[in-house]
N, C-alpha and C positions, 0 to 999 in steps of 0.2 A: 503493501499500499504505500502511495507516496502522495505529497502535499504541494502545491504550489508556494513557493518561497521566491520572493523578490530580491534578486539582488540589485546593487546600485545602479546597473546600467538598464534595469527594467525586463531583463533576461528569467527565465524561469529556470529553477534547478529543481531537480529530482531529489527530494529527502526522506528518509524514514520517518513515518507518523510521529513514531515514539520519542524523535529528537525535538519535536515541535512542542511549544508551551501551550497550556489551556488558553482558552478564550480567543486565540487568534484564529481566525475564519479565514478560510480562501473567498478572494471577493472576485467574482466576475460579472459583477452588475455595480451599477450606482447604488450608494447606501441609501437605505429606505428611510423615510421620516415616520414620525407617528402615523399620520394619516393615511400615507401609503399601506403601513402593515394593516392598521385596521381595516381599510378596503379590502386586502388581500386575504385577511382571516373571515371575513363576514360571510362568502359563499360557504364556509365549511360548517355552518349553524344550520340547526334546523331540518338537517335530513332525514328522512324515513329510516334508514339503517345505515350502519357503520361497519367498516372492517378495517384490517389492516392499513389500508389505502390512507386512513386518516393520519396516521403519524408523517407519512411522506409527503402530504397534501401541507401539513401544518409546518414541516420544515421549508418546503417550497414558499408558502406564505411568508415568513420571515427573510427570504432572501438567500436561503442555502442553494449552492449551486446545483444546477439541475442533472448536470453530469454525477456528481456526488450521490445525489439522492436516486438517481437511477440505479448506480452500482450497490448502493445499499438495498434495494428492491429487488435487484437481481441475485442477493445473497453472495457478492464476492468478497475478498478478505476486507473490504470497508468495514463491513458487519462482523463486530468482535464479539458479538453476544454469545453467552455461553451456551444458550439452548435457541438455536434459530428458528426451531419450529413454532416458538411464541415469543420470542424476543428480537427486537433491533437495536443494536447499540453502535454507536460511532463514538471512537475517542474524543474525549473534551466537548463532547456536543450533548448527547442524550442516550439513555438507557430506557428503553421502551418494551413492557410486557404487555402481554395480553392476559387476561385471566378469567375462570368460572367461578374463582371464589370470591372472598373479601378483599376489595382493592386495596385499602388502607391496611389492612394487616400483611398484605404482600410487600406494600412500599415500605412498610417499617423495616422487614425482613431485608428486602431488596437494597435499600440505601445504605446498609451497612455491611454489605457483603463483599466479599473479596474481590469479585468483578467490578463492581463501582471503584472501590478503591483501585484497583488496579489501571482504568481506563479514565478515571476522573471526568464523568459527564458532568455539564452544568446542571442538567435537568434528569431526574429520574421519573418516569411516568408509569404508571400502572391503569389499566381501564379494562372494564368488561362489556364495553361499548354500551352502556347506560352510564355510568359514572367514570369520571377520570379524576384519579388524585395524582398529585405531583409534588416534587421538592425542588427548591433551587439550592444546591449542595454548596454554594458558596456563601449564601446569605442565611441558611436554613429554614427559610419560608417556606410553609406547606400550604397546598390549596386543594380542595374538592369543588367539584361542580358536575351538574349534569353536561354529558357530552354535547348534547343540543345546544348549550349555551356557551359554547367556546369564544363566541364573539364577545360576550361580556367579560371575557377574562383574560384578554389577548395581551394586556399591559404585563402579565405574570412572566411571559416568556419574551419580553422585550431585549435581554441580553444576547439573544440570537441574532438579533438585527443591530448589535452592536450598541444598543442604549442601555446603560446600567439603570438600575431602579433605586432612587433615594430611600433608604429604610430610616425614616423617621421616627425617631423614638415618641414622637408625640401620637403615634399610631401604637406603641406598645405601651396600652394602659397599665399593665403591672407595675413598670419602671417608672413612670410618671408619677402615678399615686403615690407610690411608694416614695419617692424623692420628694414629693410635696409634703407628705406626713412628716418624714424626717426633717424636712427645713421647719415645720411648726414647731416639733419637738425641740430642734435646737433653739427656735427664739424663746420657746418657753424657759428652758434651762438656763439661757444666757440672761432672761429677767430675773430668774430666780436666785442666780449667783453673780451678782455684779461684781465687776473687776476681775473675773477668774481669769481672762484672757493676758491680764496685766502681770499675773504673777508667775514666779518663775517655773517655765515647764508647763505653764497653763494650757498652752495651745496645744503642746504635745500629748498631753494627758488626756484631753478632751477629745483628740484624735484618735488616741488608743481604743477611748470608752465607747465612742461610735462605731468603730470597727468592730469590736466585741459583741455590739448589739445587734450589727450586719450578720455576724455569723451565726449567732444564737437563733435569729428568726430564719435564716436559711436552713440552718440544721434541723430545727424542729419541722420543717416543711419538706424535708427530704430524705427523711429515715435515718440520718445521722444522729438525731436525738428522736425520742418516743414523740409521736405526734402531738402538736402545740405543748410539749412539756416546759419550755421555758416560759411562755405567755400565761398559761395554767399556773404555775407556782408563783408568779408575780402577782396574779389576779388573788390567788388563795391565802399567801403569807405576807401581804402587804396591807398596810391603812389605806382606806379610801383617800383620806387626805394626803396621802404620798408621803408623810413624814418620817417613815422608816424603809422608805424603797431604796434610799441609797445604800444603807447598812445591809438590806437584804441582798442587794446587787454585788454587793462588796463578796458577801458570803458564797453567792452561787460563782462568781468568778474564780473565788478562792477553790471550791469544789471542783471546777471544771480544770484546775491546776493540781489537784490531788489524786494522786495515782489509785491509792485503795479506797474501796468504798467504807471500810469500817473506820477511817480517819475523816470521815465527814459527819457533819451533822445528820442527824437520822432522817429528815424532812429532805436533804438534799443528797442523801445516798445513791439515788437513782440516776442522777447525773453522772455522764460518763467522762473520763481522763481525756482531757483534749492536749494540752500544752502546746508544743510546737511554737513558742514565745509567744503566741497570742494571749495566753491567760497567766503567762509568767509574772507572780507578785514580786515588784519591787517596792523600793523604800518611797517613793513619789508616788505611789500608787493613788489614783484619784478617781472618785465616783461623785459628780454634782448631785447637790440636795435637790428633791423633786416638790412640786407640788400636786395640788389635786388634778388639776389639769393636765399635767406632764405626765402624770402616772395613768391617766386615763387615755392620753395620744400613744403611749408605749403599749398598751393594751391592744388598741387598735391597730397599731402598725404591727401587732404581733398576728391579728385576724386576716391580714392581707396573705395572699396565695404567693410565696416567696419561691417558689419553684419555678415559676414562670419568669423570674428575673433574670436577667442577662448580664453576667459580669462585665463584660467588656462595654456595655452601653451604661449601666446603672453605676459603674465607678466613676466615670466621668461627669455624670449628672450629679451624683450626689457631691462630688467635689466642688460643684458650682454651688451647691447650697449651703456649705459651710467656708465658702471663699468669699471674702469682701469683694464687692463690687461684680461678682459673677453669678446672681441670684438671676437677674434677668435673662440668662442663657438658658433657662430650665425650660425644656422642650424645645430647643432648637438643636439638640443632639442627634446626631445618627449614626448607626454603624455604616461603616466604610469598607467592609469587609473585602470586596473586590479591590479596592484601593491598596489595602494592606497587604494582598496577596501578590500585588504587583513587587512588592520586595521579596517576599518570601518564595513564591513559587519558582521563578526564574534562579532564585539565589541557591536554593538546593532542592525543593519540594519536587520540581519536575526531575532532575536527574534520579532522585530517590525513588521515584514512581517509574522512571525508565527501568532502573535495577530491578524494582519488582517484577515489572514486566517481563525482564530477561530472564530472570530467575523462576518464573512461575511454577516451571514443573521441576525445579532441584531442589531438594533439601538443604544441599552444602549450601547453595548459593543464598537460599530466603535466610538461612542460620547466619550466614556472614552479615548479610544487610540488617538482621536483626542487632547482631553486634555492633554495626556503624551506627545506625541511628541511636542506639542506647549511650553513644558516647559524645554524640553532638552537643554543641554548647551553642546557645543562642544568647546574643547581648544587645540590650537596647539601652545605649547611654543618655538618653531623655524619654524615660518610658512614661511619665504620666501616671495613670491609673493602670497601666499594664497591657493596654489594648494588642499592641504588636505580640507580647510575648504571650498571651493568652491565646491568639490565632495559630502562632507557631507551635504551641505546646497541644493545641487540639488536632492539627492536621499531622504532627507526628504521631499523636496517639491514634489516630483513625489509620494512618498507614501500618503502625504496629498489630492493630487489630486486624487487619487485612492479610498481613503475614503470617500472623497465629492461626487464622480460621485456613489458610492454605496450608499451612503443616500439618494441621489436625487432618485435613484432605489427604494428604500425600502418605502420612504415616502416624497410625493412631498412638503411638507411644508419646507423641507430643502433647497429647490431651492432657498428660499429668505434669508436665514438665511446667508451666507458667501459671503460678498461683497470684502474680502481681505483674504491675506494668515495669518494664525496665526504663521507661521514660521517666528520668526523674526531674522532679521540678527544681532540684539544687543546682541543675544545669542549665536553668535560665536565670540569667543575670540583668539587673538594670540598675541606672542611677537616676535619681529625680531629686531636682532643689526644693519640691514641696513637701512637707514633712507627712500631710495628711495622703497624699499621693501615693507615697512609699508604701503605708499602711493597707491602703485600698488595694494597690497593687498586690502585694502579699496575700492579701484576703481573696481576691479574684481569683489569682492563681489556684488557692486551694478549692476554691469554688468550682473552678474549670476542671480539676482533675476528679473532683467529686461526679461531676457531669459524665467525665468520661467514663469513669469507673460503673456508672450507672449503664452506659452504652456497651462496656465490657459485659454485665450481667446479663443485657437483654440478649447479647450474642451469644456467650458461652455458658450461661446459668451459672456463673461463679461470682461470687461476691467480693470485690476488695475494698475493705473498710479503709475509709479516711482517717479514722482518729484510732490511736493518737497520733497526732502531727509529729512525724518523726522528722520532716524536712523544714527548716525554718525560712526558707526562700535565701535568696542572694540579691534583693534589689536592696541598695543603698541609699541613703540620705547624703546629697551634697550636690555642690556645684560643678558639674561636668567638665566644663570650662577650665576648671583650675585642681582637679584632683587628678593622681594619675589612675589610668584607666587599667593598668595591669594588678592594682592593688585590689580591684573589685573583681576582676576577671582575669587571672594569671593567664598569659600566652607564653607557651613552651615551643612555640614554633612550628609545632608537629599536630598539636590537637586542632580538631575540625571544629572552628569558632565562626559564626556567622553574627556581623553586627548589623541591625535592621534600626529602623526606626523613622520618627518625623521631627527633627530637633527644632529648636524656635527659630523663627523668620525674621523677630523683631528688624524694621528698617530703621537708621539712624535716629529718625525723629522719635520714635516709640522707646528706643532703650534707655533703660536706667543708667545712672552714673555708675553703680554696680557692674552692669552688663558692658557698659564702654570699658571699664577696666579690667575685663576680663580677656580683653585683646592682647594685654601686655602679657599676660600667664600663658599665651598661646604661641603668638608669633615671635617672642622674644629669641633672639638669636637664629632667627630663619631668614630674614631680610624681605619678610611680607608687609603688605600696607594694610594700615588700618582703615584704608577706604573699602575693604573687602566686605561682602555681607556679614552679619552675625551669624548664618547659619554655616559658613565656611569654617568657623572654628572647629566644627565638629568633623568636616571632611578633613581639615588638617592633623587633629588630633587622631581620627580614624586611620587617616593614611599611615601615620607614624607606628600605630597600634599593628596594622596587618603587614608593616614592610618586612619582605623575607620570611614570612611565614606561610603556613596553609589556609590563614584566614581570609575573609573575604567581608565585604560590607555592602549593604544597599540602602541608600537613605533617600526619603522623601525631600526635597528641597525646592525653593521657589525657582521657577524657572529663569529669573535673572542671573542665575550662579552660570549659567550656560549662554549668556548674551553678553555682547559689548565689552565693556572695560573689565568686568569680573572673570572673562575666560583668561584674559591676559594677567590679570593680577594673581589667579589661583593656580590653573592647569599646569604650567611650566614647572611649579614646584613640585606637584604631584607625579609628574613625568620623571622629576629629577629622582623621586624617591624609588624608581624602577617598579612602576604601577602601571595598570591600563584600565580602561574599562570594557569590562565583558560585554555588558549590556545595559540598554538606557531605555526607559519610557520617555519618550519627548513629550511636550506638554500638553496636560490635561488638566480639567478642574478638579481640585480635591474637595471632597465633601465630609466636613468631620463636624463642622460647627457653624451652622448655617448663618449666624449672625455676625461671626467674626471670620470666618474663613472661606464663606461661600464664593467670592469673588477671587479667591487665591489660584493661579494656574501654576502647577507645578509640575516637576520632572521626578524621574527615579534614576539615580546614578549608581551603579555598581563601581567598585574598584576592588583589584585584586592583583596579585603579582603574574607577570606575562606567561601565559600559557599558549599552547597550539588550539585549545578549543577553540571553537566557532564564536564569532562575536556576532550580537544581534542588536537592532535598531526596533523598537515597537512603536508604531505610529497607529493610533486607532486599534483596527482589529489585524493590523497587517504586522508580521513579522519579516524584518529586512535583513539579509545576510550582510555583514560589513567585514572587512579587511582589517580597518581600524577606526576607532571612535575615537574622534577629537573632542576636545573641550566643548565645542559646539554643538555636541552629540550629533555630529555627522560623517559619514563614512568619509575619512580624508585624514592626510597626514597631521602630525601634532605642529600646528604651527597657531600663530594667533595674528590677526586682521589689526594693523597699527594706522595711525593718522597718516593721512595723504594728502598733499597741499594741492594736487592736479589729479585730473580724473585719469584711470588706469586705461579706459578703453576709448579714448576719443570723443567722448560725450562733452557737448558744450559746457563751460564752466558753471559753477555752483556758487551763490554765494548766501549770505543770510541778508533778510530784507532790510529796508532801511529802517533807521530808528530815529524817533523824533526827539526825545529829551528834550519835551517841551510844556511840562507842567499841565497837558491837558489843552493846550492852547490853538495849535496847528491841525490838532484832529477836531472834525466836526461831525456830531451824529445828525442823522437824515434830517431830523425836524428843524433843527438851526439852520443846517445848509439850505434848506428851502426858504426859511425865512432869509437869509442872507442874500439868497439870488432875487427875491420878490422885492428886496427893499433896495437893490442896486444891482440890475442884469449884468454888469460889467464883471462882477464876481464870478462869472462863469470862467472866463478867461484865466483866473487865477486857483482854482480848484480843479482837483481830480478824485476820481474813486480812490478808496482806499480799503484794504483788507488786510487781514493777519490770519491765522489758525483760526481762532475763535469765531470773528467775523464771517470767514468763509464757509464754515463748517454749519454755524447756526443760523446762516441767511440774515445777517444783521448788514443793512447799509450804513455805510461812514464813510465820510469824505476828508480830504485833506486841502490844508492851504499849499499849495507849490508854486513858490516864487523863485525867481532867479535874480541873479546879480543886473540883470538888463530891466526887470521891472518891478521888482519890491518896492521902489520909491513911489511909481506911479500907483501901485496897487494901495500903499499907505493912504492914498486920497480918499479911501472907503472907510469910515470911521471905525467900522466891525474889525475890519482886517486890520487896521493900525492898531485897536484895543489888544487884538489877540497877538501880536509882534511883541507889543510892548511887554505882555503878559509872559511871553518867552524870555524876553530879555531880563525881567524880573525875577525868573524861576532860575535861570542859568547863574545870575549874576550872585544869588544867594546861596549856591553850593560851594561845600567846602573841597571840592576836588579841581584841581588845577585846570584840567583839560576841559571841564565843563564851564567853567569861569570864561576861560578863551574864546568858547563857542558863542558866549554872550555878544560878541563882534559881530555875529551873523544871526540876529534873532530869527531872521525871515526864513532860515534855512534848516533842514534837519539836521540832526547831529552827525548822522552817517548816511550818506546819500549813496545808493548802490541802483537806483531807478534807472533804467534806460527806456527808451520809447520803442519798444519791440514787443512783438508778441512773449508771453512769458507763462512757464510752468510754476506753479504753487505748489510745495511740498509741506503739508503741517509739520511743525516740530514736536508736536506729541499727538497721537492718536489712539483711541481706544483700542486694547488688545483683542476685544470680541469681535471687531469688524474683520470681515474677511479681506477687505482692500482699504489701504487709506485714502481716503478722498482727496484726490491730487487734482488741482486746477489746470485749466489752460485758458490764459486771459489775454484780454487785448491789450495795447499797448497804450492805453489811457488810464491803466490801474496800478497804483503803486502798491507793491506788498510791503508789509510791516514786518519788523525783525521777530515776530513770533514765528513766523514761517521763513522757510528757505526758497530761495528764487534761481531760476535758469533763465536767462536772457537769450533772444534769439533762438529762442526753441522753436522746433518744428513737432508737427504733432506725432510723427513716428516715435521721437522721444517720450511724449506723453503716454504712447502705447507701451514702451517698454518699462517706464517707471510705475504703471498701473496694473501690471501683471502679476501672476501667482508666482514667476522665477524671481520678480524682483521683491515682491512680499516675502517668499521664503528667505533671499538673502537679508532682508532687513530684520525679519524676526529672529534671525541668528546672530548676526553681528551688532545690531543696534543695542543701546542699552533699554532699561525699563525704568519709568517712574511710576510709583505705585503699580495700578495696573493699565499704565498706558505706554506704548512704544515710544521710546525718545530717538527720534531719526536725528543722523548726524551727518553734517556734508562731507567730513574729512575721513569719517570711517566707513559710512555706508555708501554713498554716492559715489565719492573718489575711487572707492576700491571695486564697485561693480564691476564684473567681468562681463563685456561684451563681445561676441565675435564680429569679425568684420560682416558688413551687411551691404546687400547689393541694393542698386536702384530699385530694382523689383520689389524686393522684401520690404523696402522703405515706404512704397508706394501703398503695399498690403496693409503695414502698419499704420499708415497715415487712414487709410478708409475705414479701417476697426476702430482707430481712436476717435474719428470723426462721429461714428455710430454711437459711441458712448455718450459723448458731448450731446449729440442729436436726442438721445433718450432721456438724459438730465434734462433737457431743456424741456421736453414734452411733458416732464412730471415739475415743473417750474413751481407749481404750488407747494411742495413740500421742500423741507430745508436737506442738506446733505447729511446730516445727522439722520433724518428719517431715513432717506433713500437708501443710507449705508449702515443701517440697523441690520444686522443679519437675520433677525425675524421678522423683519418689514420690508425686505428688498423687493422690489417690483420684479416680476419675472423677466420683463422685456431687457430691463437693466442688467440683471444678470446673465442672460443669454449675450447680452452685448460683451461683458467682461468675459464668459467664458470663451467668445471667438479670439479675443486678443490673448487668452490663456492659451488656447491650443495653437495659435499661430507664434506666439513667441517660444513656448516649448517645443515647437518644431523646427526652430533656430537652435537650438541647444541640444536637441536629441531626434534621430530618426524615427525613434519609436514611440517617442514622446514619455509620460510620466503619470504614475498612479498615486504618488505621494511627493510631498515636499522634501522629504529626506532624501529621494533620487534626484531630485531638482539640485539640492545642497550638495550631494555628493559630486555631480559636475560642475557645478561652481566654483567649488573649492578645488577640484582639478584644474581649470580653467585658470583660477586665480593664482595657483601655484605656477602653471606653465607660464602666464604673462609676466608675473613678477620674476620668475627666474632667467626669463629672456631679456627683459629690461635690465636685470642686474649683470648680464654677460655683456649687453650692449654697452652699458657705463663702463665696464673693465676694458673694452676695448678701445674705447675712446681714451 
């Protein structure tokens, strides 16, 4: 079985499917949008009868290649089902079973089977052709519905079409209700214990107290304790007014730290021994005093259904409850398991699954794999409440379960060999600066362990008790930017250690004084610049940690780290440590906290010691083979694009627009301009249209006094013009800057004049990264471009076509800088370095026609601003079609076979850039 893998030149390579990560689907058609999927699924609903054709029709509806679906239907090797007589399975995509029994019961059995673990399908589906039940294996979401109502549930399978579903916690009632109730209890206890947080160790003691409560609530609802044991004890053995609740809870916690029942008070003897540091009694032991209301809230919390709590979600939610300033984020958290898997799967899980697949029929190979995964260490040096560690732990446990099941099938003696998991939570390490998050992370890992023990019991009918907690966890409190990571997770150079996580992004304006000081600890003696993004500190320390070892890292990072100046500041240092990028996910939206991070565009970057293994770039749902991945996350050599004073490719010169420095006197808003003209029509001779980035994109009309040495004295005879010129004189004269004071000698003139009376191209200095295209302008000779934009004078329409193409956009996104969520265009970095091959007169004519079409369509929609026209969700179809025509034409200039991704465009652009700069350098040497 082979899959389509695109290399940088756009050609196809045959590769075994087992070498290909999950969620990367072959694409032979345009990507479907939500409405298109809905329309394609609709005909599947309401049929009189159903048979196996249902699954094939469903796959086609979500855009799966017709050739692949045909091969599945014909029973070729693409169908990896264990029982093809009633199953259809495609690796990484689907495991489908038809049944005459209970669909839900069979789904529960199938989802944890060795076959599902082996082939990693995104969806497991079981149907009796009346009812459909399915599970999304990545987010753990299960659904059941009448098969005739498939059209009402089409969004469940959207990941097949490349659209991930945002799993909002607001929809997880148990998590939200529990967090809200915990918040009320927290507030009540704060009111009953004034000054608590100001006491030495007060915050930490309170954090430990709430962590213990969380464990007790979860334990009594998941068979760790007897059902409702903790809540009933509080209700039965404390006064209604809460006056003795604190003393009673101290006794309970002590009982949970006491190993022998006979050493406990009689009324607490039934509580089990937990320990594992969670209930260890210390000298600074603290339980807050309770009120009647606080006691009642505690009991109400105990009555919630805690077994439905998701530790990877609830931890971050409850952290918001008890962290000052974060309460407003409640309900805005949602799980991002598919995004977390972008670090875990290509880093190690895909290789482990491939090893499982290759050794599926070999006891020896399966045993070796079991030994290997038992030794793997996972380390998150910015772990928060433990989300990444939890998901990594669960994925390894599920793989272990699959291996054990297969070993039992191959040799019955193995049924008695494994009475507990070999995936030890002591192999999961973390560093977190927030004290409470540390406690929640440790607790959440324990809860995740219990959940996986439950899955083990379901599969093997054998219980693995969680308590007593023998493992204390390896999550440490501290500032990861300042402490030695090897003191937390020792690295002997030979151990299989994977660093994962989502380090902090803080921009320079949001950094605290302490965070700014962190730079000194990290970059001292490295020669690196403090202009690096804050997240770069984790890449620097991570690179130093893995250097010369078998360890690897994969961090989620803002995409700014692989753009513009940041590439030049960071990646030469990483390369100097003899490291390479093994894989990278290019820009995608990170969905972790909707209020704070919903607008953050991120990448995933892997670093490792160089090796011969294939490198991959992931773009959307494509996997692209790469020879080398450079700092721009493109297939190309390791180099940086630096400032250049003149265009590399013979394009017309570019400059900043003209700068007024006028105190608002030379610039005239549209109403004032009309008033000026009505008062004295001669003013028309002394004004021109004016536009900068904001005016151009938002459709704001503005004008400017444009006076010359020859006419400024005559113009001053008009009172309003004279008043404005005198205003400029006053503004410049008051400046403390010598150059500005000197400009007071010519108050009628712009401070910096770059305007030329020719057609011009306007390039906005900043543009939203959401846009597919930067709204570039083509203007007549009577418009002055302001200094908030770049200007290309003597510009012909074919140049406009090049600059508004996907090729130029791909180049811009890679080498330009970023400002918050905006692209920051640079004349000297982006435009002057843009590689353009020699163009014939015929090609320029074609580009001119295509450019004029875009300008004509814009004019047709003149009632809309460019901000509206270039909103990717609202862009008119005819304007998009006009841009597509330019894209196809420009693509054909750079590649005979065209492009499917921007990554392929970049690969050719970087190759051309290297060739052109090398030829230029050689020419310079000959001179």
